[in-house]
C-alpha positions as CSV (number, residue, x, y, z in Angstrom):
1,M,7.2,-8.2,-22.9
2,R,6.8,-9.4,-19.4
3,K,9.2,-9.6,-16.4
4,T,8.8,-10.4,-12.7
5,K,11.0,-9.7,-9.7
6,L,10.7,-9.9,-5.9
7,F,10.5,-6.6,-3.9
8,M,8.6,-5.5,-0.8
9,D,7.6,-9.0,0.2
10,T,5.7,-9.6,-3.0
11,F,6.3,-10.5,-6.6
12,V,6.3,-7.5,-8.9
13,D,5.1,-8.3,-12.4
14,I,5.5,-5.8,-15.2
15,Q,4.1,-6.3,-18.7
16,V,4.2,-3.8,-21.6
17,V,2.6,-3.4,-25.0
18,T,5.0,-1.7,-27.3
19,R,6.6,-1.3,-30.7
20,E,9.9,-0.2,-29.2
21,S,13.0,-2.3,-29.6
22,R,13.8,-5.0,-27.0
23,D,16.8,-3.0,-25.7
24,V,14.8,0.2,-25.1
25,T,11.9,-1.8,-23.6
26,E,14.1,-3.8,-21.2
27,A,15.9,-0.6,-20.1
28,R,12.6,1.1,-19.1
29,I,11.3,-2.0,-17.4
30,E,14.6,-2.1,-15.4
31,R,14.1,1.5,-14.3
32,A,10.6,0.7,-13.2
33,F,11.9,-2.2,-11.1
34,N,14.5,0.2,-9.6
35,A,11.7,2.3,-8.2
36,F,10.6,-0.6,-6.0
37,Q,14.1,-1.1,-4.8
38,K,14.5,2.6,-3.9
39,V,11.2,2.9,-2.1
40,E,11.8,-0.3,-0.2
41,Q,15.2,1.0,1.0
42,A,13.6,4.3,2.0
43,C,10.4,3.1,3.7
44,S,11.0,-0.4,5.1
45,R,10.5,-0.9,8.8
46,F,12.2,-4.3,8.6
47,T,15.7,-3.2,7.4
48,S,18.0,-1.5,9.8
49,S,19.8,0.4,7.0
50,S,16.5,1.8,5.6
51,E,16.0,5.6,5.7
52,L,12.8,5.1,7.8
53,I,14.7,3.2,10.6
54,Q,17.7,5.6,10.5
55,A,15.5,8.7,10.6
56,T,13.4,7.5,13.5
57,Q,16.4,6.7,15.8
58,A,16.4,10.3,17.2
59,V,13.5,11.6,19.2
60,G,12.8,15.4,19.4
61,T,15.4,16.2,16.8
62,P,14.5,17.3,13.2
63,V,16.0,14.9,10.6
64,Q,16.2,15.8,6.9
65,I,14.5,13.1,4.8
66,S,14.4,12.3,1.1
67,P,11.2,12.7,-1.1
68,L,11.1,8.8,-1.3
69,F,10.3,8.8,2.4
70,F,8.7,12.2,2.9
71,E,5.9,11.9,0.3
72,P,4.4,8.6,1.3
73,L,4.7,9.5,5.0
74,H,3.0,12.9,4.4
75,F,0.2,11.2,2.5
76,A,-0.3,8.7,5.3
77,I,-0.5,11.4,7.9
78,E,-3.0,13.4,5.9
79,L,-5.2,10.2,5.6
80,A,-4.8,9.7,9.3
81,R,-6.2,13.2,9.9
82,L,-9.1,12.5,7.4
83,T,-10.1,9.3,9.3
84,D,-9.5,10.7,12.8
85,G,-6.7,8.2,13.4
86,I,-8.5,5.1,12.4
87,F,-5.8,4.8,9.7
88,D,-2.5,5.6,11.4
89,P,1.1,5.1,10.3
90,A,2.2,5.0,13.9
91,V,0.9,1.4,14.1
92,G,4.3,-0.2,13.6
93,K,4.9,-1.4,17.2
94,V,1.5,-2.9,17.5
95,M,2.1,-4.8,14.2
96,E,5.3,-6.1,15.7
97,Q,3.6,-7.3,18.9
98,Q,1.0,-9.1,16.8
99,G,3.6,-11.1,14.9
100,F,4.2,-9.1,11.8
101,N,7.8,-8.5,12.6
102,R,9.8,-10.9,10.4
103,H,11.9,-9.8,7.4
104,Y,10.6,-11.6,4.4
105,L,14.1,-12.3,3.0
106,T,16.4,-12.9,6.0
107,G,13.8,-14.2,8.5
108,E,15.2,-11.8,11.1
109,I,12.8,-10.9,13.9
110,I,12.4,-7.2,14.5
111,E,12.0,-5.8,18.0
112,S,11.8,-2.0,18.2
113,H,11.5,0.4,21.1
114,S,8.3,2.5,21.3
115,A,6.4,4.5,23.9
116,D,3.3,2.7,25.2
117,T,0.8,5.2,23.7
118,V,1.5,6.8,20.3
119,T,-0.4,8.2,17.3
120,Y,0.2,10.0,14.1
121,Q,0.1,13.2,16.1
122,D,3.5,12.2,17.5
123,I,5.0,12.5,14.0
124,F,5.8,16.0,12.9
125,L,6.7,16.8,9.2
126,N,7.9,20.2,8.3
127,E,7.0,20.8,4.7
128,Q,9.3,23.8,4.3
129,T,12.5,22.2,5.6
130,R,11.5,18.6,4.6
131,T,12.3,17.3,8.1
132,L,10.8,14.7,10.3
133,T,10.6,15.1,14.1
134,L,9.3,12.4,16.4
135,K,7.7,13.6,19.7
136,K,8.0,10.1,21.2
137,P,9.8,6.9,20.3
138,L,7.6,5.0,17.9
139,V,7.6,2.7,14.9
140,I,6.3,4.0,11.6
141,D,4.6,1.5,9.3
142,L,4.1,2.6,5.7
143,G,2.8,-0.8,4.5
144,A,-0.5,0.8,3.3
145,V,1.2,3.5,1.1
146,A,4.8,2.5,0.2
147,K,3.9,-0.2,-2.3
148,G,1.3,2.0,-4.1
149,F,3.9,4.8,-4.2
150,A,6.5,2.4,-5.8
151,I,3.8,1.3,-8.3
152,D,3.2,5.0,-9.3
153,L,6.9,5.7,-9.7
154,A,7.3,2.6,-11.8
155,A,4.3,3.5,-13.9
156,H,5.9,6.9,-14.6
157,E,8.9,5.1,-16.1
158,L,6.6,3.2,-18.4
159,K,4.1,6.0,-19.4
160,D,5.3,6.3,-23.0
161,F,4.4,2.7,-23.9
162,E,1.1,2.0,-25.7
163,G,0.0,-0.1,-22.7
164,F,1.5,-1.5,-19.5
165,V,0.6,-3.0,-16.1
166,V,2.6,-2.8,-13.0
167,N,1.3,-5.5,-10.7
168,A,2.7,-5.8,-7.1
169,G,0.9,-8.8,-5.5
170,G,-2.5,-7.8,-6.9
171,D,-2.1,-4.1,-6.3
172,L,-1.6,-2.5,-9.7
173,F,-1.7,0.4,-12.1
174,A,-2.9,-0.3,-15.7
175,G,-1.8,2.3,-18.3
176,G,-3.1,2.7,-21.8
177,L,-4.7,-0.3,-23.5
178,D,-3.9,-4.0,-23.7
179,E,-2.5,-5.8,-26.8
180,Y,-6.0,-5.9,-28.3
181,G,-6.5,-2.2,-28.0
182,Q,-9.0,-2.6,-25.2
183,P,-9.1,-1.5,-21.5
184,W,-7.2,-3.9,-19.2
185,K,-9.4,-6.6,-17.6
186,I,-8.4,-7.0,-14.0
187,G,-9.6,-9.7,-11.7
188,I,-10.3,-9.3,-8.0
189,Q,-9.2,-12.2,-5.9
190,H,-11.9,-14.4,-4.3
191,P,-11.4,-14.1,-0.5
192,Y,-12.0,-17.8,0.2
193,Q,-11.0,-19.6,-3.0
194,K,-7.4,-19.2,-3.8
195,G,-6.7,-18.7,-7.5
196,Q,-10.4,-17.8,-8.2
197,L,-11.9,-14.4,-8.9
198,I,-14.9,-12.8,-7.3
199,E,-15.2,-10.0,-9.8
200,T,-13.6,-8.5,-12.9
201,V,-13.3,-4.8,-13.7
202,E,-12.0,-2.9,-16.8
203,I,-9.6,0.0,-16.3
204,S,-7.3,2.2,-18.3
205,D,-4.8,4.8,-16.8
206,E,-6.1,3.9,-13.3
207,A,-5.0,1.9,-10.3
208,I,-6.8,-0.8,-8.4
209,C,-5.6,-2.0,-5.0
210,T,-7.2,-4.5,-2.6
211,S,-7.0,-4.9,1.2
212,G,-8.2,-8.2,2.5
213,S,-8.3,-10.0,5.8
214,Y,-7.5,-13.3,4.1
215,E,-3.9,-12.5,3.0
216,R,-1.8,-12.2,6.2
217,K,-3.3,-13.8,9.3
218,N,-1.9,-13.7,12.8
219,L,-0.5,-17.2,13.4
220,V,-1.5,-17.3,17.1
221,K,-4.8,-15.4,17.1
222,P,-6.9,-16.3,14.0
223,D,-9.3,-13.4,14.4
224,L,-6.4,-10.9,13.9
225,H,-4.8,-10.0,10.6
226,H,-2.4,-7.4,9.3
227,L,-5.1,-4.7,9.1
228,V,-5.0,-3.3,12.6
229,N,-6.8,-0.4,14.3
230,L,-4.3,1.4,16.5
231,K,-6.9,2.7,18.8
232,T,-8.3,-0.8,19.7
233,H,-5.3,-3.0,18.7
234,Q,-7.9,-5.2,17.0
235,S,-8.6,-6.2,13.4
236,P,-12.0,-5.2,12.1
237,N,-13.9,-7.9,10.2
238,E,-17.0,-6.1,8.8
239,W,-15.3,-6.5,5.4
240,V,-13.3,-9.4,4.1
241,S,-12.1,-7.5,1.0
242,V,-12.0,-3.9,-0.1
243,S,-10.9,-3.0,-3.6
244,I,-10.4,0.7,-4.6
245,I,-10.0,2.2,-8.0
246,A,-8.2,5.6,-8.1
247,P,-6.1,7.8,-10.4
248,F,-2.9,6.7,-8.5
249,A,-1.9,3.5,-6.8
250,M,-0.8,5.2,-3.6
251,M,-4.4,6.5,-3.3
252,A,-5.9,3.2,-4.1
253,D,-3.5,1.4,-1.7
254,A,-4.1,3.7,1.3
255,F,-7.8,4.2,0.8
256,S,-8.4,0.4,0.5
257,T,-6.8,0.0,4.0
258,A,-8.6,3.0,5.4
259,S,-12.0,1.8,4.1
260,F,-11.4,-1.7,5.5
261,L,-10.6,-0.2,9.0
262,L,-13.6,2.2,8.9
263,G,-16.0,-0.7,8.2
264,G,-19.7,-0.8,7.4
265,E,-21.5,2.3,6.1
266,K,-18.7,4.6,7.2
267,A,-16.5,3.1,4.5
268,K,-19.0,3.5,1.7
269,G,-19.8,7.1,2.7
270,F,-16.1,7.9,3.0
271,L,-15.3,6.6,-0.5
272,E,-18.2,8.6,-2.0
273,E,-17.1,11.7,-0.2
274,M,-13.6,11.2,-1.6
275,N,-15.0,10.6,-5.1
276,L,-13.4,7.1,-5.4
277,K,-14.8,3.9,-6.7
278,G,-14.8,0.7,-4.7
279,I,-16.0,-2.9,-4.4
280,L,-16.4,-4.0,-0.8
281,V,-17.1,-7.6,0.1
282,T,-18.7,-8.8,3.4
283,P,-17.7,-12.1,5.1
284,E,-20.9,-13.5,3.6
285,L,-19.6,-12.6,0.1
286,Q,-22.1,-9.8,-0.5
287,M,-20.6,-7.2,-2.8
288,V,-21.2,-3.5,-2.0
289,R,-20.3,-1.0,-4.7
290,A,-19.4,2.6,-4.1
291,G,-18.7,5.6,-6.2
292,G,-20.9,4.6,-9.2
293,I,-18.8,1.5,-10.1
């Protein structure tokens, strides 16, 4: 069975291999879709009613937040520490300034207030009280972790099926085996030829996520795209595509972005240090493999 819905500015496609009844299968798929709806409502910087927007209105005051917001934000901050701020969830205002500020459903333009200089160190999470405190006004962007987090929650709802794939715009988790009893064959998008593949991998009970400079370009400045280094306000272009295979989609999602931002040999060494597998593509379409893939 296969179904598709729109969430988080992308089409979410779920397919399952099962001997269960249609009613049971559809109910589980619907719960998987609900995970995307809940994470979007918690983590969107585009919706005024989202938990992220509501929780970041107050500065200097601890705000209790739900696990659906706390967990991806905590992961993003830890990755920011690991990369010395090259990856940084405080990048939201810079993203707005570079044109990535329009709600995908309503078309509404988002204009937020932020201090001039901010980093992840201005975001304090208390693990004991599960509270968030901002030291300065800033805009949190969880675009590199929230979709992967939603994929993982959806995959949890489908884990009892013989096989399944949760695919959110090319970022996915593949569980079990396909309808032929084989590992899932997953294609990696060619950076320059839409609809074509540059490579295919086989995975089972793993996630693969790709960050690429070709997906979301700045309409005014062609050398800028949605992957932005907060320190320089620039988009690195040493890679054109970075695909990461990891045990969980949130890891693959975040580490693909972090590796893209690190660029060059730093990215390859970083992945090997983290014991993750990756396929990194240069602008000249040279494929660099990391982690024994």
